[in-house]
Structures are given as C-alpha cells and as structure tokens.
N, C-alpha and C positions, 0 to 999 in steps of 0.2 A: 551516633553522636546526636545530642539534642541541639534545639535551635539555640538555646542559651549558651552552650559550649562554643558553638560556631560564632556566635555573635562576639563573644570574648576573644576568640582567635583573630577576628578581622577588625576588632576594635569598633564595633557598631553598637549604638545605645537604643536605637528604635526598633522595637519588635515588630511592628507593622510592616516596616519597610524590608526587614530581614526576611520575613515570611513571603512578602511580595516577590523579592528576588529569588527565593527558593522556588516558589511556584513558576515563575518565568523560566528558571532553568530547567525544571522537570518538564515543562512543555517543550522547551527547546530539544531536550534529549528524545522526547517522545516523537518529535518530527523528523529526527535523523533517520537515515536509511537503515534498515535492519542490518546487523553486522553478520548474522548467520542466516544465509539464504541459499537456496538451491534452485537450479533452473530444470525445468522438466520440459520435454518436447513430446508432442504427439502429432502424428500425421492425420490429416483430415481424410474421411473416407466417403466416398459418394453416397448420397441418400441417407447420411447418418447425422442427426442433429444433436444428440446428447452424447457426452463422453464422460468417462470415469476420471475423477480428479485424484491425485495421490492422497493416500491416507493420512500422511503427515502435514497436509496443507494447513497453514494457519490463515493465509491472506494471499490473494491473487494481486500482485502488483501491476502486471502489465501482460497484455496478449498481443503477440505479433504474428503477422502473416507474411509470407514471401510473395513479392510481386503485388502488394495490395496498394493501389493508387500510385504505382510507378512502372517505369518500363525497364528498370535496371535489374529487376529480380532481387531487390534488396528487402531486408526484413523491415517492416514499418509497423508501428502500433495501430491496433484497430481503436478508432474513437469510442468512447462510451456513449450509450443513449441517455439523453437527458429526460426524455418523456417516453411514455409507453409506445411500443411499436404500432404503426398504423395498420400493419396487416396481421392477420391471425396465423399462427404456427399450426399447420396441419398435423404435424407429428405429435402434438401435445393432447391429442384427443384420447 
C-alpha cells in the first residue's frame, strides 16, 4: 500500500503529517520486544572467561546470573558497563 492510498483511507490531506505518523509507527514497532526469541543457558566454568554463543543469535537482550547481589539465590541481570573496564583481562593475551 502506498502513502497516498493510506491517506485516502484515513481521510488525511497533509502528506508530511502522514509520513511523520508512519515513521513514528515504525519506530514504535522497532522498540517493541522481539516476538520470536529463544532463551539459552550456559553454566559458568572455573577459570574460563570466553564462551561460545549460539550460532543463530541475533542479539543479546539480557544476561542473568543466579545469586548476583542477593542472598535469595534469585536470577538477576548483570549490569552493563558504561565505560571501559579499569582492570586488564589477563585471559585476553
């Protein structure tokens, strides 16, 4: 469907306003949560820093760890770093 057809259906005469509404709608759809998502779990292993991600991963939405900053053994999100880490990773050599 073209913008002109959509404008005729809703009874709008201003093209600029119709395009602005469409752009707003597309942005809102893009911000919505992904409808088709999978949950992958991996166990942490001692002295291991790097882990393989699933091959079909498109985005990582959240990383949670059990017992992180709580005493109830609940799963909580690990906060993202805003700045570069202050210490050097020795496994990255």
